[in-house]
N, C-alpha and C positions, 0 to 999 in steps of 0.2 A: 503494501499498498504506498503510495507517494507520503512523504511527508509535506506536507503543506498546509496553513494552517488557513483554514475557507474562511469567506467570508461568510460578516452572517448571514444567519436566516430566519426572513423576513417569518416566518413561519413560530417561530421555537422562539418560545424569549430566552435574555442569559443574561448573566453580570455577574459580576464578583462576587465571592466570598461576604459578608459583611466584612469584616476587621481588618483584613487583608488584603494584598494589594491587586489590582487586578490580573496579576500576571501568578501569583500565586496558586486558589483554588477556584475555580469556574463551578456556579454549577447554568441549566438550563431545564428549562419543563415542559412536560411533554402531554396527553391525553392520552387518556386510556381507554380500551371500550371492552367491555368484560360480554361475553353471553356466559346463557342464563339456557340450560337445561332440562325441560322433568324427566326424572329419569320410574323406574318404578322398584319400587321402593321403603317396601315398610314403614323403616328409615327416613332417608334420605327425604326431604319432597325436592330437592335438586340441585344441580352439576353444575357447579360456577367455572369458566373459561375464559381468559382474559387470550382478547384477540389480532387486535392491535392496539400500534402507538399510534396519533395524530400529532400532531397538531393543538398550546391545549387551547379551549374554545371561553371565551372573557360569556358571551353571552349564553350559554346553556348552563338550563344549574347539574350537582351532581347525578348521578341516578337514572337523569331526564332517556325513558324507551326510545332506541331514534328507529327499528327495526323488531319484527316478529313475523312466531311466525309458528306455523301448528304443531304445541310444546314444545317452547325454545319464544329467549324476547333476546332484544341486544338495549346496554344499555352506552351510555357514557359516567365511562367511575366518577370521573375528574379529573382533576391535574392534580404531578406528581415530580415530584424536582427530585433533578436526576444531580448526583454531586460533586465531584473530583479534584478528591485530593494528591496536592506531589507529592504522598508519601507513599501511597498507594498507585501511582504510574506504573507496577510492572506487570498489577495485576489488567490494573486496563491492558499494559504492549500483549499479555500472553491474549484476554479476550480476544483482538479488536485478531491477533496474530493465528488464530485459530483455524482462521479460513469459512465461517461462518459467524461475527459476531453475533450480542448475544444485545440486550435491556432483562432480572428480573425481576416482574410483575409477581406483588410482595399481597396473597388480599389473602384476608384475614374474615375468622367464620362471627356474627353477631358485632350487635352495633347498627349505624346505618338504617335505612329508612326496610334495605334487602333482606338484611341478617347476616350482608357482612359488607366490609368496610375495602378502604382498597387504601392500605399501608405505605407502597413506601415503588417504587420502580431506581433500580440500579444495574451497571455498568460493570458491577464486582463484583464477579463468582468468590473469591472472599468471604462479603460477604456473605454469602447464601448460606455456609459455616451455622454461621449464627445465629439465622430465622431455621431450619430447618429442628432442630433443635427443641424449637418450644412445639409443633411438635403438631398442631393444629392449624396453623400457614399454610396455607394455598400460596406455590416459587411451581410460576409458571414461566419459562424462556420462551420470548421472543423474538425476532428476528433485527434487529441497529435499522434504523432508519438512517442513508446514505447521509443526510447531513447531520443526523447524531455523530455515528462513526464517524464525518473527517469535520466533526467536533475534533473523539473523542484523536484523534490518530496526534494532531497539532499540539496537543496538553502536552502530549504520553513525550512525543516531538520535542519541549522545550525540561520535560522535568523527568522525564528517563534514567535514568543511572546506569546500567554494568557497570552489575560489583561482577568480577571473575568468583568464581567460587575456590574455594581454598580450602583443603578436606584436610582437615589438625590432625598432626599423630601423636597420638599416643608417649604416652615415655615409658621408656624399654622397662622394665623391672628390671631390680636391681641383686641378681644369682648370689650372691655372698649376705643382704641381708636373708633373704630367704630358706640359705642352711642353713639343715639344725643346728643348733647352738647347743657347744660342749657343757652338760652337765656344769653347775657350779659344785665349793660347798656347800656343803648341808643341804643338796638338790637333790638326792634320792636314786 
């Protein structure tokens, strides 16, 4: 992927993180579309599936209906912020170099008008481990829109520092210290 800083995308809002310089942490807002499908299960009424990342829509209310059909409905879940931090640039680089750059949408059961709420969107694969331990969170990967991939690529180009791997060498054991000691007087 080319290492160039993309021009600002008018469809995606973005800024520097508060309290930092514009060249340090950065963030962008994205809109999230989720689909609700009825399921034939006595314990679960429906399944939820994030389906797309779109430009945020300030004139649309969270959890507004976009489209529906027999047994399914699509909702605009709302906007979520994707934040990039220089200390995590290596994780973003791995995401971009994977061949299929991904954004992870995290939904949490409970709360919200439909019994589920949009918790976060992240592009940091390492952050997903934290949420997967919660157990109830629904984490779904979605293809990263090209405008966001270019934004990330520019961020990685500015902040990634390749650190060579150095394998630690263990201290060699002192064979003399490991040898049996001679009994002293009074040691039976």
